[in-house]
N, C-alpha and C positions, 0 to 999 in steps of 0.2 A: 223664215216664213213669215213672222210676226212683222219684222220690218217691211217686207214685201206687200202684207196686207195693209197696214198703216200707209205706206207711201201710196198705194193705189186708193185708199179711200180718205185721204187727208181733208178731201171737201166735204165729208159727211158732217151733217149738223150735230152740235151737241148742245143740249141744254144745260147740263151742270158741269161744274167745272171741278173736278177731282184730280187728284195728283196722279200722274202718269206712272203707274207700277208695272212696269215690263209690259206694257199695251193693257190697259184696262178692260177687262172682258164685259163690264156694264156697256162700255161704249161699243165695244165689238159685236156683242149681241142685239143691240138696237140697231147698229149699221147693217147687220145681216136681216134684220125683220124688215126695214127699209128697203132692201135689195128686193126682197122676196114679194113686196108690195108692189114694187115696180113689175117684176116679172109675172106676177097675177093679173096685173093690167093689160100686161101684152098677150096673155092666152087668148085663144079663140073664144068667142061668145056662142059656145056649144054646150050641151048639157054635161057632157065630159069635161069640158073646160072650166065651167063653172063649179062643178062638184070638187075636183081636184084643188081648183084655184081657192076654194073656201077651206079646204082640209090644210094646205100649206099656209095660208095667213092664220088659222087657228095655231098650227105647231110653231110657226115661225116667231109669231110675236109671244107665244108662252115660254119659248126658251128664255128670252131676256127677263121677261115679267118674273120668273120663277127663279131664275139666276139672283135677281134682286132681293126676292124674299129670302133665300139661302143666305145670302150675306147678311141678313139680318136675323137670323135664326137664335132663337134664346138658349138653344142647348147643343150638344153634338149630335143626339140623334134627331132632333129635329133638322139639323143641316144636312144630315146624310139623307133623311126623307126627302127634303125638298131638292136637294141635289140630284137624288135618283129620278125625280119628275124632271127636272133640266135635261138630263141624259135621254131619258124617254123620248122626249119633246124634239131633243136635237136628232135624234135617230129617226124619229119618224120624218123629219124635213128630209132626211136622206131619202126614205122610201118614197115620199112624193115627187121630189125631184127625179128620181131614177123613172119613176111612173110617167111623168110628162116627157121625158126622152123617148122611153120604150113605145108610147102610145103614139108617138110622131106629133103631139101637140106643139112640140118646139124642137129645135136642132141642138144635138148636143153642143154644139159651138156656144148656142147661146145660153146653156145652162151650166156648163162645165165648171166654170170659175165659181159659180154659187154653191154646186155641189160640193166642189172641193171645199169651200168656206164651211159648208155644213159638216163636213167630216172631221176637220180640225178640232173644233170644240166638243164634238163628241168624243175624240180622243181625250181632249183635256178633262173634261168632265167625269170620263170613265176613270181615268188616273186619279183625280181629285177624291173621287168617291172610295176607290181602294185605300188611298193614302189616309183619309179620314177613318175610316173603319179600322184600319191597322193601328192607328194612333191611339194609345192608352190601353190596347188590349193585351 
């Protein structure tokens, strides 16, 4: 799945050059936010489109920003707390993307790949949080 994602988004811009550690989640979360920005720009200019668009902009950009903060955490407790925020925001992205389809603001075909990309990090962050909580206890 990660190789499929990397190949599909090989042209995604990157500002920092960090070692490729089995696909860098910092780059992946940033690429996800950029894709969400493009999706929001394509939403209808209606009250609903604007409200849901702002919500998905907030949650999708928060995933990467908070993941970066988690990676710099000073303690295990801080890491787990910040990772919990990342997980909440990633799950919220899934919610807003599903609403876009279910409210018929956009077709499932236009949103499906982005929804799948929201689900994958949610699973990764959930598993990471469980592992971090269980390490050392």
